[in-house]
PyMOL Python script that loads the backbone (N, CA, C, O; Angstrom):
from pymol import cmd

cmd.read_pdbstr("""\
ATOM      1  N   MET A   1      89.611 118.737  85.999  1.00  0.00           N
ATOM      2  CA  MET A   1      89.865 118.852  87.366  1.00  0.00           C
ATOM      3  C   MET A   1      91.255 118.881  87.633  1.00  0.00           C
ATOM      4  O   MET A   1      91.921 117.906  87.285  1.00  0.00           O
ATOM      5  N   GLU A   2      91.894 120.002  88.291  1.00  0.00           N
ATOM      6  CA  GLU A   2      93.312 120.197  88.350  1.00  0.00           C
ATOM      7  C   GLU A   2      93.823 119.584  89.630  1.00  0.00           C
ATOM      8  O   GLU A   2      93.100 119.671  90.623  1.00  0.00           O
ATOM      9  N   ARG A   3      94.904 119.017  89.713  1.00  0.00           N
ATOM     10  CA  ARG A   3      95.460 118.449  91.130  1.00  0.00           C
ATOM     11  C   ARG A   3      96.028 119.780  91.729  1.00  0.00           C
ATOM     12  O   ARG A   3      96.494 120.734  91.106  1.00  0.00           O
ATOM     13  N   ARG A   4      95.866 119.606  93.240  1.00  0.00           N
ATOM     14  CA  ARG A   4      96.475 120.546  93.835  1.00  0.00           C
ATOM     15  C   ARG A   4      98.052 120.318  94.027  1.00  0.00           C
ATOM     16  O   ARG A   4      98.448 119.198  94.349  1.00  0.00           O
ATOM     17  N   ARG A   5      98.793 121.186  93.865  1.00  0.00           N
ATOM     18  CA  ARG A   5     100.260 121.163  94.067  1.00  0.00           C
ATOM     19  C   ARG A   5     100.810 121.854  95.248  1.00  0.00           C
ATOM     20  O   ARG A   5     100.537 123.020  95.533  1.00  0.00           O
ATOM     21  N   ILE A   6     101.692 120.996  96.005  1.00  0.00           N
ATOM     22  CA  ILE A   6     102.093 121.633  97.392  1.00  0.00           C
ATOM     23  C   ILE A   6     103.658 121.650  96.977  1.00  0.00           C
ATOM     24  O   ILE A   6     104.279 120.780  96.367  1.00  0.00           O
ATOM     25  N   LYS A   7     104.073 122.775  97.437  1.00  0.00           N
ATOM     26  CA  LYS A   7     105.502 123.223  97.566  1.00  0.00           C
ATOM     27  C   LYS A   7     105.989 122.866  98.854  1.00  0.00           C
ATOM     28  O   LYS A   7     105.578 123.436  99.865  1.00  0.00           O
ATOM     29  N   HIS A   8     106.966 121.822  98.884  1.00  0.00           N
ATOM     30  CA  HIS A   8     107.527 121.278 100.056  1.00  0.00           C
ATOM     31  C   HIS A   8     108.697 122.115 100.499  1.00  0.00           C
ATOM     32  O   HIS A   8     109.529 122.362  99.626  1.00  0.00           O
ATOM     33  N   THR A   9     108.910 122.611 101.751  1.00  0.00           N
ATOM     34  CA  THR A   9     110.032 123.124 101.969  1.00  0.00           C
ATOM     35  C   THR A   9     111.012 122.193 102.816  1.00  0.00           C
ATOM     36  O   THR A   9     112.095 122.650 103.182  1.00  0.00           O
ATOM     37  N   MET A  10     110.655 120.961 103.109  1.00  0.00           N
ATOM     38  CA  MET A  10     111.603 120.080 103.778  1.00  0.00           C
ATOM     39  C   MET A  10     111.481 118.745 102.578  1.00  0.00           C
ATOM     40  O   MET A  10     110.523 118.453 101.861  1.00  0.00           O
ATOM     41  N   SER A  11     112.935 118.054 102.695  1.00  0.00           N
ATOM     42  CA  SER A  11     112.940 117.040 101.610  1.00  0.00           C
ATOM     43  C   SER A  11     111.989 115.886 102.242  1.00  0.00           C
ATOM     44  O   SER A  11     111.510 115.946 103.375  1.00  0.00           O
ATOM     45  N   PHE A  12     111.818 114.948 101.429  1.00  0.00           N
ATOM     46  CA  PHE A  12     110.920 113.680 101.604  1.00  0.00           C
ATOM     47  C   PHE A  12     111.538 112.926 103.044  1.00  0.00           C
ATOM     48  O   PHE A  12     110.800 112.519 103.941  1.00  0.00           O
ATOM     49  N   ASP A  13     112.742 112.848 103.061  1.00  0.00           N
ATOM     50  CA  ASP A  13     113.455 112.212 104.282  1.00  0.00           C
ATOM     51  C   ASP A  13     113.502 112.933 105.366  1.00  0.00           C
ATOM     52  O   ASP A  13     113.528 112.349 106.449  1.00  0.00           O
ATOM     53  N   GLU A  14     113.520 114.155 105.318  1.00  0.00           N
ATOM     54  CA  GLU A  14     113.366 115.291 106.509  1.00  0.00           C
ATOM     55  C   GLU A  14     111.871 115.103 107.036  1.00  0.00           C
ATOM     56  O   GLU A  14     111.595 114.958 108.227  1.00  0.00           O
ATOM     57  N   ARG A  15     110.948 115.125 105.998  1.00  0.00           N
ATOM     58  CA  ARG A  15     109.597 115.004 106.497  1.00  0.00           C
ATOM     59  C   ARG A  15     109.123 113.703 107.231  1.00  0.00           C
ATOM     60  O   ARG A  15     108.208 113.695 108.054  1.00  0.00           O
ATOM     61  N   LEU A  16     109.855 112.586 106.839  1.00  0.00           N
ATOM     62  CA  LEU A  16     109.565 111.186 107.288  1.00  0.00           C
ATOM     63  C   LEU A  16     110.193 111.112 108.822  1.00  0.00           C
ATOM     64  O   LEU A  16     109.681 110.527 109.776  1.00  0.00           O
ATOM     65  N   ALA A  17     111.424 111.851 108.809  1.00  0.00           N
ATOM     66  CA  ALA A  17     112.105 111.742 109.947  1.00  0.00           C
ATOM     67  C   ALA A  17     111.383 112.669 111.222  1.00  0.00           C
ATOM     68  O   ALA A  17     111.477 112.327 112.401  1.00  0.00           O
ATOM     69  N   ASP A  18     110.815 113.623 110.864  1.00  0.00           N
ATOM     70  CA  ASP A  18     110.144 114.607 111.305  1.00  0.00           C
ATOM     71  C   ASP A  18     108.674 113.823 112.024  1.00  0.00           C
ATOM     72  O   ASP A  18     108.305 113.808 113.198  1.00  0.00           O
ATOM     73  N   ARG A  19     108.103 113.261 110.893  1.00  0.00           N
ATOM     74  CA  ARG A  19     106.770 112.456 111.372  1.00  0.00           C
ATOM     75  C   ARG A  19     107.228 111.466 112.312  1.00  0.00           C
ATOM     76  O   ARG A  19     106.486 111.294 113.279  1.00  0.00           O
ATOM     77  N   ALA A  20     108.369 110.714 112.249  1.00  0.00           N
ATOM     78  CA  ALA A  20     108.417 109.632 113.227  1.00  0.00           C
ATOM     79  C   ALA A  20     108.915 110.194 114.535  1.00  0.00           C
ATOM     80  O   ALA A  20     108.710 109.612 115.600  1.00  0.00           O
ATOM     81  N   LYS A  21     109.597 111.376 114.438  1.00  0.00           N
ATOM     82  CA  LYS A  21     109.938 111.810 115.920  1.00  0.00           C
ATOM     83  C   LYS A  21     108.757 112.380 116.678  1.00  0.00           C
ATOM     84  O   LYS A  21     108.736 112.364 117.909  1.00  0.00           O
ATOM     85  N   ARG A  22     107.691 112.925 115.886  1.00  0.00           N
ATOM     86  CA  ARG A  22     106.522 113.493 116.463  1.00  0.00           C
ATOM     87  C   ARG A  22     105.660 112.486 116.917  1.00  0.00           C
ATOM     88  O   ARG A  22     104.944 112.746 117.884  1.00  0.00           O
ATOM     89  N   LEU A  23     105.597 111.290 116.344  1.00  0.00           N
ATOM     90  CA  LEU A  23     104.850 110.279 116.689  1.00  0.00           C
ATOM     91  C   LEU A  23     105.342 109.389 118.032  1.00  0.00           C
ATOM     92  O   LEU A  23     104.600 108.819 118.831  1.00  0.00           O
ATOM     93  N   ARG A  24     106.793 109.437 118.042  1.00  0.00           N
ATOM     94  CA  ARG A  24     107.384 108.745 119.057  1.00  0.00           C
ATOM     95  C   ARG A  24     106.915 109.698 120.263  1.00  0.00           C
ATOM     96  O   ARG A  24     106.302 109.136 121.171  1.00  0.00           O
ATOM     97  N   ASP A  25     107.130 111.028 120.362  1.00  0.00           N
ATOM     98  CA  ASP A  25     107.201 112.019 121.373  1.00  0.00           C
ATOM     99  C   ASP A  25     105.695 111.785 121.843  1.00  0.00           C
ATOM    100  O   ASP A  25     105.471 111.590 123.038  1.00  0.00           O
ATOM    101  N   GLN A  26     104.729 111.802 120.965  1.00  0.00           N
ATOM    102  CA  GLN A  26     103.187 111.770 121.429  1.00  0.00           C
ATOM    103  C   GLN A  26     103.123 110.315 121.955  1.00  0.00           C
ATOM    104  O   GLN A  26     102.511 110.284 123.022  1.00  0.00           O
ATOM    105  N   ALA A  27     103.558 109.103 121.550  1.00  0.00           N
ATOM    106  CA  ALA A  27     103.739 107.805 122.327  1.00  0.00           C
ATOM    107  C   ALA A  27     104.132 107.974 123.582  1.00  0.00           C
ATOM    108  O   ALA A  27     103.570 107.249 124.403  1.00  0.00           O
ATOM    109  N   LYS A  28     104.980 108.762 123.997  1.00  0.00           N
ATOM    110  CA  LYS A  28     105.750 108.881 125.261  1.00  0.00           C
ATOM    111  C   LYS A  28     104.849 109.367 126.105  1.00  0.00           C
ATOM    112  O   LYS A  28     104.892 109.026 127.288  1.00  0.00           O
ATOM    113  N   THR A  29     103.817 110.305 125.606  1.00  0.00           N
ATOM    114  CA  THR A  29     102.795 110.975 126.763  1.00  0.00           C
ATOM    115  C   THR A  29     101.731 109.966 126.970  1.00  0.00           C
ATOM    116  O   THR A  29     100.908 110.299 127.822  1.00  0.00           O
ATOM    117  N   LEU A  30     101.528 108.756 126.377  1.00  0.00           N
ATOM    118  CA  LEU A  30     100.423 107.709 126.513  1.00  0.00           C
ATOM    119  C   LEU A  30     100.900 106.635 127.530  1.00  0.00           C
ATOM    120  O   LEU A  30     102.061 106.227 127.531  1.00  0.00           O
ATOM    121  N   SER A  31      99.971 106.205 128.375  1.00  0.00           N
ATOM    122  CA  SER A  31     100.154 104.997 129.045  1.00  0.00           C
ATOM    123  C   SER A  31     100.417 103.836 128.022  1.00  0.00           C
ATOM    124  O   SER A  31     100.293 104.060 126.818  1.00  0.00           O
ATOM    125  N   PRO A  32     100.722 102.788 128.418  1.00  0.00           N
ATOM    126  CA  PRO A  32     100.857 101.441 127.492  1.00  0.00           C
ATOM    127  C   PRO A  32      99.553 101.205 127.192  1.00  0.00           C
ATOM    128  O   PRO A  32      98.658 101.385 128.017  1.00  0.00           O
ATOM    129  N   GLY A  33      99.323 100.729 125.832  1.00  0.00           N
ATOM    130  CA  GLY A  33      98.067 100.353 125.448  1.00  0.00           C
ATOM    131  C   GLY A  33      98.067 100.288 123.885  1.00  0.00           C
ATOM    132  O   GLY A  33      99.117 100.289 123.242  1.00  0.00           O
ATOM    133  N   ILE A  34      96.759 100.229 123.281  1.00  0.00           N
ATOM    134  CA  ILE A  34      96.702 100.114 121.935  1.00  0.00           C
ATOM    135  C   ILE A  34      96.942 101.278 121.081  1.00  0.00           C
ATOM    136  O   ILE A  34      97.465 101.262 119.967  1.00  0.00           O
ATOM    137  N   GLU A  35      96.415 102.486 121.851  1.00  0.00           N
ATOM    138  CA  GLU A  35      96.779 103.511 121.040  1.00  0.00           C
ATOM    139  C   GLU A  35      98.284 104.196 120.936  1.00  0.00           C
ATOM    140  O   GLU A  35      98.742 104.899 120.035  1.00  0.00           O
ATOM    141  N   ARG A  36      98.877 103.760 122.134  1.00  0.00           N
ATOM    142  CA  ARG A  36     100.434 104.089 122.076  1.00  0.00           C
ATOM    143  C   ARG A  36     101.173 102.895 121.090  1.00  0.00           C
ATOM    144  O   ARG A  36     102.068 103.208 120.304  1.00  0.00           O
ATOM    145  N   ASP A  37     100.754 101.693 121.213  1.00  0.00           N
ATOM    146  CA  ASP A  37     101.329 100.970 120.096  1.00  0.00           C
ATOM    147  C   ASP A  37     101.082 101.266 118.651  1.00  0.00           C
ATOM    148  O   ASP A  37     101.964 101.117 117.806  1.00  0.00           O
ATOM    149  N   GLU A  38      99.904 101.676 118.380  1.00  0.00           N
ATOM    150  CA  GLU A  38      99.649 102.127 117.083  1.00  0.00           C
ATOM    151  C   GLU A  38     100.744 103.534 116.622  1.00  0.00           C
ATOM    152  O   GLU A  38     101.368 103.619 115.564  1.00  0.00           O
ATOM    153  N   LEU A  39     100.737 104.368 117.558  1.00  0.00           N
ATOM    154  CA  LEU A  39     101.877 105.353 117.357  1.00  0.00           C
ATOM    155  C   LEU A  39     103.089 104.913 116.976  1.00  0.00           C
ATOM    156  O   LEU A  39     103.561 105.159 115.866  1.00  0.00           O
ATOM    157  N   ILE A  40     103.744 104.149 117.981  1.00  0.00           N
ATOM    158  CA  ILE A  40     104.777 103.439 117.876  1.00  0.00           C
ATOM    159  C   ILE A  40     105.034 102.709 116.470  1.00  0.00           C
ATOM    160  O   ILE A  40     106.093 102.911 115.875  1.00  0.00           O
ATOM    161  N   ARG A  41     104.154 101.947 116.003  1.00  0.00           N
ATOM    162  CA  ARG A  41     104.211 101.308 114.731  1.00  0.00           C
ATOM    163  C   ARG A  41     104.219 102.109 113.742  1.00  0.00           C
ATOM    164  O   ARG A  41     104.967 101.914 112.783  1.00  0.00           O
ATOM    165  N   LYS A  42     103.329 103.218 113.815  1.00  0.00           N
ATOM    166  CA  LYS A  42     103.585 104.277 112.478  1.00  0.00           C
ATOM    167  C   LYS A  42     104.943 104.981 112.595  1.00  0.00           C
ATOM    168  O   LYS A  42     105.555 105.353 111.594  1.00  0.00           O
ATOM    169  N   ALA A  43     105.374 105.146 113.781  1.00  0.00           N
ATOM    170  CA  ALA A  43     106.852 105.709 113.716  1.00  0.00           C
ATOM    171  C   ALA A  43     107.615 104.737 113.133  1.00  0.00           C
ATOM    172  O   ALA A  43     108.147 105.058 112.070  1.00  0.00           O
ATOM    173  N   ARG A  44     107.795 103.716 113.515  1.00  0.00           N
ATOM    174  CA  ARG A  44     108.433 102.476 112.604  1.00  0.00           C
ATOM    175  C   ARG A  44     108.351 102.476 111.174  1.00  0.00           C
ATOM    176  O   ARG A  44     109.326 102.393 110.428  1.00  0.00           O
ATOM    177  N   GLN A  45     107.119 102.575 110.805  1.00  0.00           N
ATOM    178  CA  GLN A  45     106.912 102.502 109.275  1.00  0.00           C
ATOM    179  C   GLN A  45     107.461 103.856 108.613  1.00  0.00           C
ATOM    180  O   GLN A  45     107.910 103.757 107.471  1.00  0.00           O
ATOM    181  N   ALA A  46     107.462 104.936 109.147  1.00  0.00           N
ATOM    182  CA  ALA A  46     107.865 106.261 108.747  1.00  0.00           C
ATOM    183  C   ALA A  46     109.635 105.988 108.621  1.00  0.00           C
ATOM    184  O   ALA A  46     110.312 106.405 107.681  1.00  0.00           O
ATOM    185  N   GLU A  47     110.113 105.281 109.669  1.00  0.00           N
ATOM    186  CA  GLU A  47     111.692 105.153 109.818  1.00  0.00           C
ATOM    187  C   GLU A  47     111.946 104.106 108.557  1.00  0.00           C
ATOM    188  O   GLU A  47     112.911 104.302 107.817  1.00  0.00           O
ATOM    189  N   THR A  48     111.152 103.112 108.360  1.00  0.00           N
ATOM    190  CA  THR A  48     111.467 102.275 107.430  1.00  0.00           C
ATOM    191  C   THR A  48     111.307 102.683 106.008  1.00  0.00           C
ATOM    192  O   THR A  48     111.996 102.212 105.103  1.00  0.00           O
ATOM    193  N   ALA A  49     110.190 103.751 105.809  1.00  0.00           N
ATOM    194  CA  ALA A  49     110.131 104.496 104.581  1.00  0.00           C
ATOM    195  C   ALA A  49     111.288 105.220 104.051  1.00  0.00           C
ATOM    196  O   ALA A  49     111.663 105.258 102.879  1.00  0.00           O
ATOM    197  N   SER A  50     111.935 105.935 105.336  1.00  0.00           N
ATOM    198  CA  SER A  50     113.095 106.629 104.951  1.00  0.00           C
ATOM    199  C   SER A  50     114.152 105.669 104.574  1.00  0.00           C
ATOM    200  O   SER A  50     114.779 105.908 103.542  1.00  0.00           O
ATOM    201  N   ARG A  51     114.401 104.752 105.176  1.00  0.00           N
ATOM    202  CA  ARG A  51     115.580 103.752 104.837  1.00  0.00           C
ATOM    203  C   ARG A  51     115.269 103.185 103.356  1.00  0.00           C
ATOM    204  O   ARG A  51     116.224 103.097 102.585  1.00  0.00           O
ATOM    205  N   VAL A  52     114.181 102.856 102.984  1.00  0.00           N
ATOM    206  CA  VAL A  52     113.893 102.511 101.781  1.00  0.00           C
ATOM    207  C   VAL A  52     113.969 103.359 100.769  1.00  0.00           C
ATOM    208  O   VAL A  52     114.293 102.916  99.667  1.00  0.00           O
ATOM    209  N   ASN A  53     113.665 104.845 100.951  1.00  0.00           N
ATOM    210  CA  ASN A  53     113.749 105.705 100.000  1.00  0.00           C
ATOM    211  C   ASN A  53     115.328 106.007  99.888  1.00  0.00           C
ATOM    212  O   ASN A  53     115.852 106.124  98.780  1.00  0.00           O
ATOM    213  N   GLU A  54     116.020 106.121 101.014  1.00  0.00           N
ATOM    214  CA  GLU A  54     117.376 106.172 100.957  1.00  0.00           C
ATOM    215  C   GLU A  54     118.016 105.080  99.897  1.00  0.00           C
ATOM    216  O   GLU A  54     118.744 105.386  98.952  1.00  0.00           O
ATOM    217  N   TRP A  55     117.655 103.930 100.198  1.00  0.00           N
ATOM    218  CA  TRP A  55     118.280 102.879  99.400  1.00  0.00           C
ATOM    219  C   TRP A  55     117.922 103.122  97.786  1.00  0.00           C
ATOM    220  O   TRP A  55     118.813 103.069  96.938  1.00  0.00           O
ATOM    221  N   LEU A  56     116.579 103.385  97.462  1.00  0.00           N
ATOM    222  CA  LEU A  56     116.272 103.443  96.158  1.00  0.00           C
ATOM    223  C   LEU A  56     116.829 104.736  95.593  1.00  0.00           C
ATOM    224  O   LEU A  56     116.914 104.882  94.374  1.00  0.00           O
ATOM    225  N   THR A  57     117.165 105.566  96.344  1.00  0.00           N
ATOM    226  CA  THR A  57     117.881 106.946  95.656  1.00  0.00           C
ATOM    227  C   THR A  57     119.388 106.714  95.497  1.00  0.00           C
ATOM    228  O   THR A  57     119.981 107.338  94.617  1.00  0.00           O
ATOM    229  N   SER A  58     120.035 105.874  96.277  1.00  0.00           N
ATOM    230  CA  SER A  58     121.362 105.764  96.175  1.00  0.00           C
ATOM    231  C   SER A  58     121.829 105.476  94.837  1.00  0.00           C
ATOM    232  O   SER A  58     121.085 104.868  94.068  1.00  0.00           O
ATOM    233  N   PRO A  59     123.109 105.889  94.436  1.00  0.00           N
ATOM    234  CA  PRO A  59     123.698 105.668  93.096  1.00  0.00           C
ATOM    235  C   PRO A  59     123.900 104.335  92.779  1.00  0.00           C
ATOM    236  O   PRO A  59     123.639 104.040  91.613  1.00  0.00           O
ATOM    237  N   GLY A  60     124.314 103.407  93.543  1.00  0.00           N
ATOM    238  CA  GLY A  60     124.664 102.213  93.302  1.00  0.00           C
ATOM    239  C   GLY A  60     123.471 101.249  93.572  1.00  0.00           C
ATOM    240  O   GLY A  60     123.609 100.120  93.103  1.00  0.00           O
ATOM    241  N   LEU A  61     122.450 101.481  94.177  1.00  0.00           N
ATOM    242  CA  LEU A  61     121.224 100.670  94.379  1.00  0.00           C
ATOM    243  C   LEU A  61     121.868  99.272  94.780  1.00  0.00           C
ATOM    244  O   LEU A  61     121.713  98.271  94.080  1.00  0.00           O
ATOM    245  N   ALA A  62     122.694  99.282  96.104  1.00  0.00           N
ATOM    246  CA  ALA A  62     122.962  97.979  96.684  1.00  0.00           C
ATOM    247  C   ALA A  62     121.872  97.653  97.436  1.00  0.00           C
ATOM    248  O   ALA A  62     120.950  98.436  97.661  1.00  0.00           O
ATOM    249  N   PRO A  63     121.953  96.250  97.935  1.00  0.00           N
ATOM    250  CA  PRO A  63     120.909  95.574  98.646  1.00  0.00           C
ATOM    251  C   PRO A  63     121.115  96.195 100.000  1.00  0.00           C
ATOM    252  O   PRO A  63     122.223  96.625 100.319  1.00  0.00           O
ATOM    253  N   PRO A  64     119.902  96.262 100.940  1.00  0.00           N
ATOM    254  CA  PRO A  64     119.966  96.918 102.065  1.00  0.00           C
ATOM    255  C   PRO A  64     120.672  96.031 103.185  1.00  0.00           C
ATOM    256  O   PRO A  64     120.686  94.803 103.107  1.00  0.00           O
ATOM    257  N   LYS A  65     121.168  96.630 104.072  1.00  0.00           N
ATOM    258  CA  LYS A  65     122.340  96.048 104.978  1.00  0.00           C
ATOM    259  C   LYS A  65     121.329  95.341 106.215  1.00  0.00           C
ATOM    260  O   LYS A  65     121.840  94.753 107.168  1.00  0.00           O
TER     261      LYS A  65
END
""", "prot")
cmd.dss("prot")
cmd.show_as("cartoon", "prot")
cmd.util.cbc("prot")
cmd.orient("prot")
């Protein structure tokens, strides 16, 4: 069985930033509640993943600030 290969047109960081923005925009349309909180939590996770990826791919691998 062969793996499906996907050719991405955006970098990983760009995709994470785009996902975080879309989730935050979607959360703004909802009234306060569990669903809105979940979207905001997922947006934060995408932002954190972007920062971790930036740190891991940095040349000096300095500890995060």
